[in-house]
N, C-alpha and C positions, 0 to 999 in steps of 0.2 A: 563383515556385513553389518553386524550389530553396531559397531563403532560408527559406520557410515550413517546410521539412523540416529543413534543416541547422542552423538557429539553435536550435530547441528541442533537437535531438539533441546539439549541442555544449554547450548549457547544462547538460543533464542529465549529460553526461560530466564536465564540470568540477565539478558539484556532487557527483557520486559520488567523484571523485578528492579532493575537499577534505574529505570526511567522515573523522573520526578512525577508527582501526581499531575496527570494531564488535565487540561482545562476541559470542562464539559463542552462537547461539540454541539453545534447547531445544525441539524440535518437539512434545514431549508437553505441555509447559506452553503452548506456542503454540496447540495444538489446543483446550485448555480455554479459553484467553482468546478465541479466535476464535468461540466458540459464539454470542455475542450478535451477531456480524457476519453470521451466516448468514441473518438475517431479511431482509437486502437482497442480500448478495453470493452467497447460496446459492440464489436463485430464478431459474430459467431465464427469460430475456427480461423481467425485472423492470424497470419504469420508475419513476423517482422522480416524486413528485407535483409538486414545485416546487423548483427549476426542473426542467422535464421533460427527462429524458434517460435513456438505458438504463444501468442500473447494471452495471458490469463484473463478470464472474466472474473471480476473481483466483487461483484454484488453479492452480499450475504456473508462476506468474509468477516472474521473476528475483528472487532474495533481496535483492540490493543495491538494485534498483529499489524493492522494497516498503519497505525500511528508509528510503530517501531520501524516498519519497512520504509515509509516515506521519510521519516527522520534520518534513517541510515542513508538513503539516497541523497538527502539534503546535505549531509555531512561528508559524503563521498565514501562512506563505509561499504556501500553496495555499489557495484560498478555497472552503470548503464548510462551513457551520455544523455540520452533523451530524458530518462526518468530523473536524472540528477538536475538537469536544467528545469524541468517542471517543478520538482520538489523545492529547489532553491527559490522559486518564485513565491512560495507559500510561507506565511508566518506559522508559528506553532499552533495558534488558534485556528487558522484555516485548515491545517492538517487535521486537527481534531474535528473540525466541521465536516470535512470530506469523509473521514473515518466514521463519524456518526451517521452520515447519509448512507454510505455503502453498507454498513453493518445492518442498517434497517431494512435493506432489500431482501427479498426471498432469493435463494439460489436457484439458478436455472437447472432443470432436470434433464 
């Protein structure tokens, strides 16, 4: 059980540490870029059709985590066809902008 928790956490920590210094994100541009993402990530309790799972609300998430996740989707290291297609359409600066915007939001209670 501990391995199930610690191994992914350690992997994420190493991945974040290995990332090059990210460009400073522009939250205003990120807000505009995120508009198309609200169709899934902006709906309370939305469930993806296939594979079936609850789509996470990502407002208020850690900026570094968002950059790492979107970059991993872009590189194909995280598997989800829709997210990969979305992430591939963004430059590294645009990913930083989206992460800056989302991390500036308050989390829903």
